[in-house]
C-alpha positions, 0 to 999 in steps of 0.5 A: 500500500502506498504511504499516505503523507501525513502532511496533506492538509485540507483547510477550506480551499487550501489543499497543499502537500508539503512535499518540499518538507521531505525534499529539502529537510536535509539532516537527521532532525533539527538540533541533532542533524548528522549528515553522512558523507557528501555523495560525489555526484552531489558535491554541493549537498548539505543539510537544509532544514525546513520548519513547519508552522509549529517549528517542528521538522517533519521530514528529512533528506540525508546525504549518505555515501553515494545517495541522498535518502528521503526520511519521514519524521520517524527516520524511515526511508521513503526514497533514495536518490543516487547517480547511475550511468549519468542519470539519477536513479530514484528508489522507493521505500522498498529499495526498488528503482522506480524512476530515472531523471535525465538532465540536458547539458547547458546552463538552463534547467531541463529535466526529464523524469522517466518511469523505470518500469516502461521507459515512458516520460512522465514529467518534463521540467524546463526553464525559459529565458525569463527564468520561469520554470514550467512543469509538463506531463509526459504528453507535454501538457502544462501542469504548473509554472513557477514565475520568477518575481523580485521576491522569489517565485510565484507558483501557479496552475495552468489556469493561473490560479495561485498555489504558493509564493516562495520568498527569499530575503536576508538568508531566509526562504519562506513558502506561503500558501494562496491564503498568505499563510507561511507554512515552510521556512528555512534559513539554510541556502536553497535555490528558490526555484527548487523550492517553488518547483516542489511545493506542488502536490502532483508529484509522486513522493519519489519524484519529488525527492529526485527533482529536488535533488536534481534542481538543488544539488546535481551539477548540469553537464557541460555541452557535448556530454553523454546522451544518457544525461540529456533530457529530450 
């Protein structure tokens, strides 16, 4: 049975999955975090803790050896991300590879998320010249857009409806829902676009972990790199 995230909240018209808690809470608990060795594939990986409204850390993502594992509040592994053959392999809680992520060489962000079971493209994430980040499904239908703003990013659905605002200021990054309530905060260094991308409820838990790692910590290959790391 697929694990139900305890962070799914339904309050009036507010229905946000706090996936980003899982994706960017690096370490083994606030105040007692102990990250393992930094994976070679993710040289910039470091502990980042996101606090919920009540100040508690609900989820953690811990660098350990060759992978980064996503753990829940009880430190149970929900997903693990590692580099394999020039692309990211994402394992589910049972240790089975469920997804792959490929990245196109170059400065702009371009990721392709692939289902391991059939090789089908499930999601495409790409940035444009304005700095906006678009999420499409495997059929190239728009799912969300993170629009760059002076304060950070504004995440909207295909119809323009506000999902969240990500604000970065004075070393602090916060996430506010459509009602203006701040429900995530961190003082650790995190790309605002990575946070904006992941405050989005339609990614499976393993994909959320993988895309978060890819956006924040996986260096883009140089032009002319192997095709295995090239997103279509």
